[in-house]
N, C-alpha and C positions, 0 to 999 in steps of 0.2 A: 595569774598568768605573767610569765616575765616578759613577753613581747607585748602584750596588750591585745585586746579583742579586736583591734582594727587592723592589726597586722596582717598581711595578706597569707602567711603561713598558717596563723590562728585561726583565720576564717576558713582556710580549707580544711583543717583539722576538725572545726566545729561542724562544718558541712559534712565530713566523711561520718563523723559520730551520729548526725542526725539520720544519714543514711543506714547505718547499722542499726539503729533503733527502729526505723521502719521495717527492715527485714526481719526483726525479731518480734514483730507484731506489736511494738510499743508506740502506737500510733500518736496518742496524746503527747508524749514526750517528744517524739520526733516532729510532728506538727509545730508545737511550740519551738523546739530548736531551729526547726528550717525557718519559720517566722523571724526569729531572732536574727539569724544568719543572713537571711534576705534583705532586713532592713540596715544591716551593716554593710552588706555588699554594695546595697544601692546608694549608700553613703560615700562609702570609700572607693568603690570601683565605677561607680554609675549604673544607670537603670540597663543601658544598652550595651554592658560589658558581657562577654560570652559567659563568665563566671557565675555572674548575676542572672542571668537566663537560665542556665541550666539548674541553679538554685530553684527558682520558679517552677520549673518542669518538675523537679523532685518534689517539692512542696504539693504541686498539684497531685502527684501520685499517692502521696500520704492521703491526700482529701478524699480521693477516689476510693481507696483503702476503709476510710470511714464513711462512705457513702455520701458525702457532700459534693453531689455530683455538679450542681448548678456552680458552686465557687471553684471547683476543680475545672470545669470547663473555662470560666473566665481565665484562671490563671495559665491553663494551656495556650488559650488564644494569645495572652499577653507574652507567653514565651516565643511562639511559634513565628511571629513576624520578625523580632529582631534576629531570631535564629536562621530565618531564610536569608534575611540582609547579610549577617556576618559570616555564614558558612556556605549560603547558596541552598536553593530547593532541592538539589539533589544530593546534597551531603547525608551519609549515614545518620548522624545526630538528628538531622531535620527530619528525614524521614521517620524515625522513632518517634520524634515529636508528633508529626502527623498522624501516625498510628494511635498514638496515647489520646489525641484530641477525638478521633473517630471513635474509640472504645467509649470514651465518657459521653459521646453524643449518642451512641448506641444505648449506653445505661439508661438515659433519659427517655428513650423511644423516639430519638430524632433520627430515624432509619435512613431518610433520603439524604439528609446532609451527610450523615456518618459514611453512606454509601460512597457519595462523591469524594469525600477526602479519604477514605479508605483505599478506593480504586486510584486515584490520583499516586497515593503512596506506593501501591503496589505495583503500579506500571513503572514508575520510576525506580523502584528498588529491583525490577527486573533489569533494567537497563544498567543500573550504577552497580549492584550487588551480584546480580546473576540470577537465575532461576531456582537454584538450589539453596541459596545462602539462607539461613536459619530466619533472618529477619524478614525477607522476602516470602518465606514460607508462613510466617506468623501473619504477616499482612493478608496472604491469601486466606488463610484460615478465618481470620478476622471479617473480611469481606464476606465469605461464604456465610458467616453466621448472620451478618447483616442481611444479606438477601434472603435468608430463610425466614428470618423474622417479618420480611415483606412480602412472604409467599412465592418468592421467587425459587422454589425449590430445583427446577432443572438446573438453573445457572449456578445455585449454590452448590449442587453436587458436581 
């Protein structure tokens, strides 16, 4: 590396590569690279920097893909709080992070908590993004799935 692994542009490229690996289904490689990038970003940028927080969220998504839900939940929670502080609760990235947390909660059978988080994200998404925005519709779909898992079929419908 010409610039070194602690240079922000290098970290950004490494992060992008980890995202590509995840999309290709190369979960082990993606997880290892995300962990390396996260460690470097925490050192170089700090734990509360937006780029570090986004890296946490992406690592959590890889963990979900691998079925590592407990670790993914922990990582999503670590990412959500600073994201809310940095961007605000109604920012689209924060709403996406809430949706991600709700999905991993539901994957573990934590339906009541998943419903609460999903409902908050869906309501804010309607307000901020509109009723027909793809992210709002995704949140609504995920909420319906959580409701169905709880036997709340009429509301899910």
